[in-house]
Every structure is written in C-alpha cells, then in structure tokens.
Residue frames relative to the residue before (quaternion, step in Angstrom):
aa qw qx qy qz dx dy dz
M 1.0000 0.0000 0.0000 0.0000 0.00 0.00 0.00
N 0.3301 -0.7515 0.5330 0.2056 3.59 -0.77 1.00
K 0.7336 -0.4401 0.2793 0.4361 3.60 -1.29 0.21
M 0.6633 0.4982 -0.3211 0.4569 3.62 0.90 -0.84
E 0.6468 0.5013 -0.3257 0.4736 3.58 0.94 -0.83
N 0.6298 0.5410 -0.3280 0.4506 3.57 1.03 -0.79
I 0.6394 0.5111 -0.3252 0.4735 3.61 0.96 -0.81
F 0.6948 0.4549 -0.2834 0.4795 3.58 0.82 -0.92
W 0.6347 0.5453 -0.3373 0.4313 3.59 0.97 -0.80
H 0.7539 0.4034 -0.2170 0.4710 3.58 0.87 -0.91
T 0.6030 0.5753 -0.3727 0.4079 3.60 1.14 -0.21
G 0.0503 0.8784 -0.4748 0.0209 3.54 0.80 -1.01
C 0.6622 0.5423 -0.3100 0.4139 3.59 0.90 0.70
F 0.7586 0.3554 -0.1854 0.5136 3.57 1.15 -0.03
G 0.3619 -0.7747 0.4819 0.1912 3.56 -0.75 1.00
Y 0.0139 0.8056 -0.5910 0.0397 3.55 -0.98 0.85
T 0.1164 -0.7365 0.6566 0.1133 3.47 -1.34 0.35
V 0.2272 -0.7900 0.5493 0.1501 3.56 -0.75 0.86
A 0.3118 -0.7614 0.5532 0.1302 3.46 -1.18 0.69
S 0.4381 -0.6308 0.5484 0.3308 3.48 -1.35 -0.11
H 0.4372 -0.6648 0.5278 0.2971 3.53 -1.28 0.29
Q 0.1062 -0.7759 0.6206 0.0384 3.51 -1.01 0.83
T 0.1557 -0.7811 0.5981 0.0894 3.55 -0.78 0.97
T 0.0372 -0.7911 0.6105 -0.0118 3.54 -0.82 1.03
T 0.2901 -0.7317 0.5857 0.1935 3.52 -1.20 0.50
I 0.0187 -0.7827 0.6203 -0.0474 3.52 -0.75 1.14
N 0.8347 -0.0773 0.0060 0.5452 3.57 -0.65 1.14
N 0.6717 -0.5249 0.2677 0.4491 3.55 0.99 0.97
N 0.5849 0.5170 -0.4002 0.4799 3.62 1.21 0.37
T 0.3663 -0.7191 0.5420 0.2344 3.55 -0.92 0.87
N 0.0560 -0.7867 0.6145 -0.0197 3.52 -0.87 1.05
T 0.1646 -0.7956 0.5770 0.0836 3.59 -0.52 1.13
Q 0.0288 -0.7846 0.6192 -0.0148 3.53 -0.87 1.01
T 0.3633 -0.6726 0.5898 0.2604 3.51 -1.24 0.48
T 0.1930 -0.7978 0.5653 0.0818 3.55 -0.65 1.14
T 0.3540 -0.7453 0.5281 0.2011 3.55 -0.72 1.07
S 0.6788 -0.5072 0.3473 0.4018 3.52 -1.28 0.33
N 0.7033 0.4171 -0.2844 0.5005 3.60 1.14 -0.44
G 0.6504 -0.5779 0.2959 0.3942 3.56 1.24 0.46
E 0.5332 0.6007 -0.4317 0.4104 3.59 1.22 -0.01
N 0.3520 -0.7507 0.5251 0.1920 3.54 -1.15 0.59
M 0.2559 -0.6769 0.6623 0.1944 3.50 -1.26 0.63
T 0.3011 -0.7680 0.5389 0.1704 3.53 -0.66 1.06
P 0.6478 -0.4873 0.3922 0.4348 3.57 -1.22 0.25
E 0.6216 0.5442 -0.3425 0.4474 3.59 1.06 -0.69
Q 0.6476 0.5038 -0.3203 0.4735 3.59 1.00 -0.78
I 0.6294 0.5246 -0.3348 0.4654 3.57 0.98 -0.81
T 0.6521 0.5072 -0.3093 0.4711 3.57 0.95 -0.85
L 0.6352 0.5268 -0.3319 0.4570 3.60 0.96 -0.82
V 0.6623 0.4923 -0.3094 0.4725 3.59 0.90 -0.87
Q 0.6910 0.4809 -0.2926 0.4536 3.58 0.83 -0.94
D 0.6731 0.4890 -0.2997 0.4669 3.59 0.93 -0.84
S 0.6786 0.4780 -0.3049 0.4670 3.58 0.93 -0.82
F 0.6358 0.5110 -0.3484 0.4617 3.61 1.00 -0.67
A 0.5873 0.5669 -0.3698 0.4437 3.59 1.09 -0.61
K 0.6575 0.4878 -0.3025 0.4881 3.59 1.15 -0.56
V 0.6626 0.4935 -0.2987 0.4777 3.58 1.16 -0.52
E 0.5703 0.6428 -0.3799 0.3423 3.60 1.00 -0.75
P 0.6647 0.5005 -0.3430 0.4359 3.66 0.85 -0.72
I 0.7372 0.3208 -0.2103 0.5562 3.61 1.21 -0.39
A 0.1425 0.8549 -0.4895 0.0958 3.56 1.20 0.62
D 0.6608 0.5099 -0.3252 0.4446 3.61 0.86 -0.86
T 0.6628 0.4916 -0.2920 0.4834 3.56 0.97 -0.88
A 0.6455 0.5233 -0.3194 0.4554 3.57 0.95 -0.88
A 0.6535 0.5048 -0.3165 0.4669 3.59 0.94 -0.84
E 0.6461 0.5094 -0.3204 0.4695 3.59 0.96 -0.82
L 0.6403 0.5147 -0.3189 0.4726 3.58 0.96 -0.86
F 0.6444 0.5419 -0.3150 0.4380 3.57 0.93 -0.94
Y 0.7295 0.4299 -0.2662 0.4607 3.59 0.68 -1.04
N 0.6078 0.5353 -0.3603 0.4628 3.60 1.01 -0.68
R 0.6773 0.4796 -0.2895 0.4770 3.58 0.93 -0.89
L 0.6222 0.5444 -0.3384 0.4493 3.59 0.96 -0.85
F 0.7117 0.4491 -0.2595 0.4737 3.58 0.84 -0.98
E 0.5985 0.5396 -0.3523 0.4759 3.57 1.19 -0.50
L 0.6858 0.4865 -0.2752 0.4661 3.57 0.98 -0.87
D 0.8009 -0.0360 0.0616 0.5945 3.58 1.02 -0.79
S 0.2170 -0.8196 0.5196 0.1060 3.57 0.02 1.29
S 0.5595 0.6222 -0.3964 0.3778 3.62 1.15 -0.37
V 0.6363 0.5330 -0.3464 0.4372 3.62 1.16 -0.33
Q 0.4984 0.6959 -0.4215 0.2995 3.60 1.15 -0.46
P 0.6695 0.4940 -0.3330 0.4437 3.68 0.86 -0.74
M 0.5486 0.6115 -0.4047 0.4016 3.62 1.19 -0.26
F 0.6892 0.4335 -0.2539 0.5221 3.57 1.25 -0.45
K 0.1451 -0.8567 0.4940 0.0308 3.54 -0.01 1.35
G 0.7293 0.4563 -0.2439 0.4478 3.59 1.03 -0.71
D 0.7549 -0.3249 0.3078 0.4794 3.50 -1.37 -0.38
I 0.3874 -0.7580 0.4765 0.2199 3.59 -0.52 1.17
T 0.5933 0.5488 -0.3739 0.4550 3.61 1.12 -0.50
E 0.6479 0.4934 -0.3044 0.4940 3.57 1.01 -0.83
Q 0.6298 0.5321 -0.3227 0.4648 3.56 1.02 -0.84
G 0.6375 0.5365 -0.3141 0.4551 3.57 1.04 -0.82
A 0.6400 0.5129 -0.3251 0.4708 3.57 1.00 -0.79
K 0.6483 0.5059 -0.3132 0.4750 3.58 1.02 -0.81
L 0.6139 0.5533 -0.3355 0.4521 3.57 1.03 -0.81
M 0.7001 0.4678 -0.2793 0.4616 3.56 0.78 -1.00
T 0.6145 0.5273 -0.3471 0.4732 3.60 1.06 -0.67
M 0.6719 0.4998 -0.3000 0.4569 3.57 0.91 -0.92
I 0.6362 0.5090 -0.3360 0.4724 3.58 0.94 -0.82
G 0.6351 0.5414 -0.3255 0.4445 3.58 0.97 -0.83
V 0.6441 0.5071 -0.3179 0.4765 3.59 0.95 -0.85
A 0.6700 0.4998 -0.3025 0.4580 3.57 0.88 -0.94
V 0.6610 0.5118 -0.3095 0.4531 3.59 0.89 -0.92
R 0.6913 0.4658 -0.2847 0.4734 3.57 0.92 -0.86
S 0.6882 0.4768 -0.2698 0.4758 3.60 1.23 -0.39
L 0.3800 0.7659 -0.4663 0.2272 3.60 1.21 0.03
N 0.6781 0.4656 -0.2978 0.4844 3.60 1.12 -0.48
N 0.7707 0.1832 -0.1164 0.5991 3.58 1.31 -0.12
L 0.0154 -0.8620 0.5065 -0.0115 3.56 0.70 1.09
E 0.5510 0.6236 -0.4007 0.3835 3.57 1.11 -0.56
A 0.5979 0.5950 -0.3522 0.4055 3.58 1.13 -0.63
I 0.7703 0.3278 -0.1873 0.5139 3.60 1.06 -0.64
L 0.3663 0.7739 -0.4612 0.2329 3.58 1.26 -0.09
P 0.6870 0.4675 -0.3257 0.4510 3.69 0.70 -0.87
A 0.6550 0.5090 -0.3176 0.4593 3.59 0.98 -0.79
V 0.6508 0.5044 -0.3144 0.4724 3.59 0.98 -0.79
Q 0.6384 0.5142 -0.3242 0.4723 3.58 0.98 -0.80
N 0.6471 0.5107 -0.3166 0.4693 3.59 0.94 -0.86
L 0.6336 0.5269 -0.3298 0.4606 3.57 1.00 -0.77
G 0.6356 0.5296 -0.3248 0.4582 3.57 0.99 -0.79
V 0.6573 0.4938 -0.3059 0.4801 3.56 0.97 -0.85
R 0.6488 0.5219 -0.3205 0.4515 3.60 0.95 -0.83
H 0.6056 0.5752 -0.3622 0.4137 3.59 1.06 -0.66
L 0.5321 0.6130 -0.4094 0.4165 3.60 1.19 -0.40
E 0.6361 0.5471 -0.3208 0.4394 3.57 1.03 -0.84
Y 0.6902 0.4723 -0.2699 0.4772 3.59 1.11 -0.65
G 0.5183 -0.6510 0.4110 0.3723 3.58 1.25 -0.22
V 0.3348 0.7579 -0.4940 0.2634 3.58 1.22 0.41
T 0.1620 -0.7727 0.6097 0.0697 3.55 -0.99 0.94
D 0.6916 -0.4532 0.3462 0.4432 3.56 -1.26 0.19
A 0.6276 0.5516 -0.3386 0.4327 3.59 1.00 -0.75
H 0.6046 0.5652 -0.3606 0.4300 3.60 1.06 -0.63
Y 0.6022 0.5622 -0.3624 0.4359 3.59 1.06 -0.66
D 0.6353 0.5246 -0.3271 0.4628 3.59 1.05 -0.74
T 0.6486 0.5107 -0.3116 0.4705 3.56 1.01 -0.82
V 0.6353 0.5156 -0.3241 0.4749 3.58 0.99 -0.81
A 0.6287 0.5315 -0.3355 0.4579 3.58 0.98 -0.81
A 0.6628 0.5017 -0.3089 0.4622 3.58 0.88 -0.91
A 0.6652 0.4954 -0.3034 0.4691 3.59 0.94 -0.86
L 0.6451 0.5215 -0.3202 0.4575 3.58 0.98 -0.81
L 0.6867 0.4777 -0.2956 0.4613 3.59 0.78 -0.96
W 0.6283 0.5237 -0.3299 0.4714 3.59 1.02 -0.76
T 0.6491 0.5219 -0.3083 0.4597 3.58 0.96 -0.92
L 0.6565 0.5017 -0.3093 0.4708 3.57 0.92 -0.87
E 0.6307 0.5288 -0.3297 0.4624 3.57 0.99 -0.79
Q 0.6624 0.4942 -0.3073 0.4718 3.60 0.95 -0.84
G 0.7182 0.4761 -0.2511 0.4410 3.56 0.88 -0.97
L 0.7519 0.3977 -0.2079 0.4829 3.57 1.00 -0.80
G 0.2549 -0.7889 0.5220 0.2006 3.59 1.16 -0.44
P 0.8508 -0.0954 0.0706 0.5118 3.60 -0.86 -0.93
D 0.5820 0.5747 -0.3782 0.4336 3.60 1.22 -0.25
F 0.5884 0.5324 -0.3741 0.4800 3.59 1.29 -0.14
T 0.0257 -0.8399 0.5391 -0.0573 3.51 0.44 1.33
P 0.6694 -0.4626 0.3598 0.4566 3.61 -1.20 0.15
A 0.6446 0.5145 -0.3317 0.4581 3.61 0.99 -0.74
T 0.6426 0.5086 -0.3194 0.4757 3.58 1.03 -0.78
K 0.6351 0.5198 -0.3258 0.4695 3.59 0.99 -0.81
D 0.6527 0.5093 -0.3107 0.4668 3.59 0.93 -0.87
A 0.6529 0.5174 -0.3130 0.4561 3.58 1.00 -0.84
W 0.6671 0.4784 -0.2996 0.4861 3.59 0.95 -0.83
T 0.6182 0.5340 -0.3468 0.4608 3.58 1.02 -0.73
A 0.6559 0.5025 -0.3112 0.4694 3.59 0.91 -0.88
T 0.6372 0.5263 -0.3230 0.4612 3.57 0.99 -0.82
Y 0.6852 0.4894 -0.2895 0.4552 3.54 0.83 -1.00
V 0.6521 0.5081 -0.3178 0.4643 3.58 0.87 -0.92
T 0.6300 0.5458 -0.3276 0.4449 3.56 0.95 -0.87
L 0.7393 0.4187 -0.2327 0.4732 3.57 0.78 -1.02
A 0.6525 0.5231 -0.3213 0.4442 3.62 0.94 -0.83
T 0.6226 0.5512 -0.3481 0.4329 3.57 1.00 -0.70
V 0.6328 0.5180 -0.3350 0.4679 3.59 0.98 -0.76
M 0.6537 0.5101 -0.3190 0.4589 3.57 0.92 -0.87
K 0.6850 0.4849 -0.2890 0.4606 3.57 0.84 -0.97
D 0.6393 0.5246 -0.3279 0.4567 3.59 0.96 -0.84
A 0.6590 0.4973 -0.3093 0.4720 3.59 0.96 -0.84
A 0.6434 0.5151 -0.3214 0.4664 3.58 0.99 -0.79
H 0.6582 0.5054 -0.3101 0.4638 3.59 0.93 -0.87
A 0.6472 0.5143 -0.3175 0.4646 3.58 1.00 -0.82
A 0.6586 0.5103 -0.3115 0.4569 3.58 1.02 -0.76
E 0.6530 0.5142 -0.3096 0.4619 3.57 1.13 -0.62
A 0.6196 0.5919 -0.3330 0.3934 3.57 1.15 -0.64
C-alpha cells in the first residue's frame, strides 16, 4: 500500500469520486480538463480555485474539522455512531485526506485505487448514497464558514465539482463490490 492509499485507508470518513483526464485542443491550444464520471468537466480554473481556497483552510484545519463534524452530526445524527474513535484524531485524518485529494486534482489517476478502496470500506460502516449528500452539505457549509467572503459562487461550484467527482468513484466502487 503506497502512502496515498494508506492515508485514504486510515481516514474512512469522506466521500470521493475520481475522474479521468481529458485533453482537448481548442484553437491549437492544449486544454487539459478533468472529466467527471457523469461527463461534466472540471476546468483548470476550478482546480486552481479549490487548491487556492484549501490553502486558506489548511491553517485552520483543526477548527475546520470540528466545524465539519459538528455540522455533519447536526444534519444527520444517525451517522455519529459510525465514528468510533477520537473525533479530533478523525478530523486530523479528514483534513490530511482532503489535502491529498486537493493536491492530486491534476493527476486524479494517482489516487483512484485509494479512493475506490475507501468507497468499498465505507460499506462496512453502513454508509449509503444519501450519506454522501449529507457529507457534501456539511463540507460546503464548513468551507463557507472558514473562507467567508472568499467562498464565492465560483469557489462553491468548483468544490461541488470536486466532491461530485470524488464521491462518484467511491459510490461506484461500493456498488461494484456489492454486486
């Protein structure tokens, strides 16, 4: 197991879907886009928005993780028993995993096996497709709190695309494992 797989394996708390890269030529200029599993594209600008905004969240990672879990449990208290260990430690793992994913947005194939494994592991915790929606809502709310006015509509759209991209891979892997 490589370092990225190890981070995703031990985190077990955040839904992702990984995408493929698609290179297109427009007016003789090469434009690399990340194509999500549902065919939507993450533009280089969206990737930059996610990476730049996460750089602003990293210094407050502990607070962001606390905000995230408080919001998650507020939105759906039924998920709280899924988290058996120290929630502060879990929060640190969450922020590390998000950081790995954010830094890998230009090369998602590198983390694809780890993300798929995480999706399969979520079956053991009783995670359903609906839980991914709740996690998305908690994540976007947390980013809005942490970034304040820097959480622009474009930044929200970029994070939504990132989350959908990664969560779809996890869900697809979980569904395949159930079949």
